[in-house]
N, C-alpha and C positions, 0 to 999 in steps of 0.2 A: 505494500499501500504505499503511494507516494505521500510524501508531507509539505507543506507549502513551507518555505523558508521564514523565519521569524523577520518581521519588519525591524527594519534600522530605527534606532532611537535617535531622536534630535542631535544627541551627544555625540553619536558614532558618525551620523551623516556629516556633522561638521567637522569631526576627526580625520573623516576620510578625505573631505575636501582639503583640509591643510596639508594632509600628507601629498596629495596629487599636485598639490602647488608648491611644493617645498623648494624645488629647484628653483622656480620663477621668483619664491621671495626671498632665495638667497641671492639670486642675481639683483635685485631690487636692489638689498642691502648694500650689495657691493658696489653698484651705481653711487650710490650715497657716500659710501666711503671715501671713493675716489675724488671726490669734489673736497678739497681744503676748507675748513671752516674754522681756522686758527683766530681765535678770539683771548687778547687782541691778536690783529687790528678790528677783527669782529666785520669784515668786509664780505656778508653773508647774503646778498641778495642773488649771486649768480646760484649759489645751492639751491636757493627757495624757486628760482626760475625752473630749473632742472627737476626739483620736486613736484614741482606744478606741470610739467609736461608729461611726467611718467603717470601721474594720478589720473589726469584727462585722458591719457591712453587707455587707463584702466576703466574709463566710462564715468568718475567721478565729475560733478563740476566743483569748480576749485575758486573760492574766493581771493584775490590778493590785498591784502592791506598794507601797503607800504607807508611805513613810518618817516615822517617829514625830516628831510637832512638835518636840520636843525636839531631836531629833539634825538635823533641818533647819536649826533655828534655831543650833545650835552650827556648822553648816557656813555660815550667812550666808545662809541660803536661808528664803522664806517658808512654801513649802511644795513637795513634790516628790512626786509618785505615778512609779515604775518601771514599765513595760509589757514583757511578755515573750509573745511568740507562738512557738509551737513547731508546725511541717510535718515530721512523720516521715514518711518514705518507705519506710524498712525498715533492717534492720542497717547500721550503718557508721559514718563519721565524724559528728559534731556541729560544725555551722559557724554560728559567730555571725555574725550582721549587726547592727552596734553603729551608731546614729543618736542625736545628741543634738539636743534640742528650743531649747534655752536660748543666747540671743542678746544680746550687747552691747546697749544703749541706742542709738536711731537716731542722736541727734545733730541737728546741721542743716546745712543746705546742700543737701537733699533736692530734686528738680525733680519725683520721683514721690512721692506718701504711701508712707511707709515701711509700712504695713499695708492698701494696699489690692491688692497682687499685681498691679500694672499691667502689660501687656503690651505690648510696641512695638518694632517691627523686630526681630522675632524674640526678645526678650529680656524675661523676666520680672523686675520690679524688685520689693525689697521687703527689709527687715532680716532677715537669717538666710536668704536665698534661696539662696545659695552656701553658708554656713558656719552650717550645713550641714543644712537643711532639705530641700535637694533630695535628700539621699540616702533620705529617708523615700520619695520617690515612687522614686527608683533601686531600693532594696532591695525595698518591697512589688511593685512590677511585673514583678521579675526572678523573684520568687517566685512570683507568680501566674502568670508565664507558665510556670514549671517544673511547676507543679501542673495546668496546663491542657494540659501535653504528653502526662500519663497515661501516660508509659514508667518513670519512674524507680523504681527499687526499693531503692535503697538510700539510707542516711544519712537526718539530720535538718537541718532548717535553722531557725535560731532568730533571731528580731527581738528587738533588747534596745533599748528607747526609752528614753532617760535624759535628764536635764535640769540636770545640774551640770556642765557640760565647763569652763565660764567660771570656776568655783571650784575645780577640782581634781580631780572626780570621785569624792569620798570615800563620798557618798550616793546615787552614782549606779552606775558599772560595779563599782567597788570593793566597794560595799553588797551588791549582788546576788553577786558572785564571793564575798566573805567569809563569806558565810551558805548558800551552795552551792545556791542557788537557780538558776543556772547554772555549767556547767563543761564547755564547749566544747573540741572538741580544735582547732579552728581560729578565727580572727577576721576580719574584714574590717571595716574602718572608715571614715568620710568621709575622701574625698581627692578629688583631680581627674582629669580624663579623659586627660591625656597624659602621665602618670608615674604609677608603682607605687612607694608609699612601704614602704620596709623598715626605716628609722629615722627617730628624730628626736631633737632635743634636750630635755633635761631642763630644769629651772629651780629655782633656789633665789631665794626672795624672802624680804628680812629687814626687819623695822622697826627702827632705831636712833633711840632716845630718850637725847640729849644733854642732861645736868643739871649746869647750873651755878648761878650765885646771883643773884638780881635786884639791881641798886643804881640810883640816881638816875643819869642821863647826865653831869649835872653833875659826879659823884665816881665813874668808871668804876672806878678802882681798888679801891674798897668792893666790888666784885660779882666774879663768876667770868665771863666772856663764853662761854655756850653756842655761840652762831653763830661766833665765833672757832673753837672747839674744834671744831665743825662743819666749818668751812672746813680746818681740818688733817686731819680724818677724809676728807674729801671729797679732798683732794689726794692720800691715799694710796690711796684708791680708785681714782683715774683712774689713777693712776701704776701700778697692778697691773691695771687694764683694758689698759694700754698693753703689759705684761707678757704678757697672753693672747694677744695677736696672734701671738705666735710660735709657741704650741702649734697644731698643725693635726691635723683629723682627717682619717683614713683613707677615711670613708665619703663617696662621691661626693653632693654637694648640700650638706654641711655643711663650713663652713670652720675656724672657730676659736671656743672660747669668748668671752663676750662680757660687760661688766657693764655697765649702767646703772643711776645714781640717778635714779628715774623722778620723786619728788615731795620737796619739802621745805617745812616749814612751822615757826611759831616767833615767838617774841617776844612781848613784851606790848604796848608802844608805843612810838613814834618815840624817846622821851625816857627811854626805860629799858633798862640792860643786858639782853639776853635771857637768861632763867632756865632756857630749855626751848627744845630745838629736835629737830623730828622728821626724819629720812630714812628713804625707802624705796627699796630697791635692788634690782636683777634680776640675777642671774648665770645665765645659761644653761649648761648641762652637755651636753658632748659625748658620743656613746654610749661612749667609751673611759672616761669618768670615773665617779666614785661620786657621787652627789649628798650622801650623809653626809660624807665626805671632801672637797667643797667646802665646805658650810657650815660645818665645824671650822675650815678654813682660813681661810675669811670673818671668823668670829668671833675666831679668834687674830690676825689681822691688825688689826682693830678693839681689841682689848685691848691690844696691844702699844703702837699709838698713843695710846689713852687715858692709858695708863700715863704717857705723858710730859707730862701735860696738869693740872697742880696744880689742885686743888679741881673735877675733872670726874668723874662718875660717867655710867655706861652703861645703859642697860637694851638689851637684844637681844631680839626677838621672832621667830620663824618665821612666817611670814604662807604660805609655800608650799613644799613640798619635791616638785618632782614629778622621777622618774626618769627619765632616757632610755629610748628603745625602741629597743632592739638587736636584730638579726636573731638567730631562734632555729631551730634544726635544726627542718627540716618547712616552713618559710616558703616553700622552693624550691618545690614544688609550686603553692602560689598563684599565686608570680611568674610561673611557666612559663605556666598556664593564662590567666594575667589578659594576660601580655605576649602570648602567640600570639592570642589574640581582639581584643585593644585594637589590636595594630599591622595586623589585617586590617580591622576595621570602622571605625577612625579612619582608616586610611591612611595612616600612618607610624609607625617605628617608635617603640614605646612601652616604655622599660625603666625598671627599678629605680633609685631613689634615695633619697637621704635628703632632710630639711628641718631649717632650724633653728628651727621652730615646736615648741610642746610640746603634746599633747594627751592624751585621755585613754585613748588607744589602747594609751598605755604599761602601764595597768593590768591588761590582759590579758598583755601580756609577764611581768609581774610574778608573774602564777600560772603561768608556764609556757607559755602559750598561743602558739604562731608567730601572729603577727598581721601583718598590711599594711592600707596604706592604699589605696583605690580606689573613686572615684565621681565624679560628675558636676560638671565645672567646666572653666575655662580651664586655661591653662598656668601661671599667678601668682595669688597673692591679688591682686595690684596690679590685673591684668585686670577682675576681678571686683568692686572696689571693697570687697571684703570689709573690714567693721567700719567703711566711712566711708559717705558720703552715697550714694544711687543704687547701693546693692550690687545686682547682678544676675546673672542665669543665664541663658548662650545654651541656647534648649530644646532645638536641635539636639544639644547636648552631653549632654542628658538622656537625649534617644532612644537615643544611641550608648551612652553608659554603662550605661543598662540592658540593652542587648543583650549588650556586653561580660561585665558581670557574672551574668547570667543563663547564657550559654556557658561561662563559668569554672565555675559553679557545677555546670553539668551533668557537666564532665568532674570537678570535685574528687569528687561524691558517687559518682560511678561509681569512681573509681580510688584515691582518697587514703586511706591507712591512719587509723584512730585513733592520736592521738600516745602516744608511750611516756611514760608519766607518771612520771618520773625524780624523786625527791625533791632538792629544791634549796633553800637558804636563801631564804626571803623578804625581800624589801626591807622596811626597817623603813616603817612610814606615818607 
């Protein structure tokens, strides 16, 4: 007696479509890796143009949103064009998939060319392949698989392509959100395959210029030594960094606030008392803290120390104030869907956690959008060599993550409600 084959579930159909288009997905990613997006200088309009061309060939309608040159320059970028793709299936929630195409310059030490997209031993090598051009392919092919399924009748998926994550996101996601070009109910931003990010640290970066008075090294008492003053300021900052170690976050994956003095320069010549020294510092902000409170406390500390140094004046300039991402009501639905499908597809428990990094995902949180981080990649930045030589992506992680995202989006579009749009104070930009 013959039996009819069991009909495939929607998840199996999505997985089969993704498997059948994996080579195409890899080729798409390779094209994007081969176009440099070094930031600085941040001249990334060419990459956006190529991305838009490839997406158009796939049948997507691509909105191009160029940022005025003056605004881009004010953010330290040479050129930027944001892209938006919208795929409406019906009434229901709008879910954003945000990817950023900018990457740090490659640096030295590569054994594979940083812009060739070389494939060896199941990995693709290239600057930005893991952070975060991989998720161009993850999200685009998840979206395509869902469209090919042909059964969705609810909700909208949006792809947001931006290019200023390395410089804070002010002319990327923030620019799109502030102008009402996009206003999603939920957002998924780049992450890795073995954890679901629900929170991350923020960062306050300050430039501190210490002004003294130059003098001949033979007569140092006739000057005011800016370097000696900077030494006192650094002692106070490092003491404060030690105190921060006793502050603990309640978010799994995030430990304590940190403070690092990342750069110092100044002086005129070996035989001259330094008249000017510049420090640049980075203070990481845990989700329980407010970035503006942290900045105020740092400035107050610097001013207190400077007041004890005769003849010294300070200039303090904010380089960056990135607020932390904290879980918002509504993120639970995304965590549940991603965790269920990731655990099944990856073959091990995939749980929610926080990360000490900061990303432009926080900008969606600042607009009251529940946001999580999930995408293609290993268990840690170190494994991917992100921002180091020979950055790479295991291509099987790309395959698995694309399936996870497609299956989770299938459930969210069917079941998640539009978010309750409560009025809440916005973070100070």
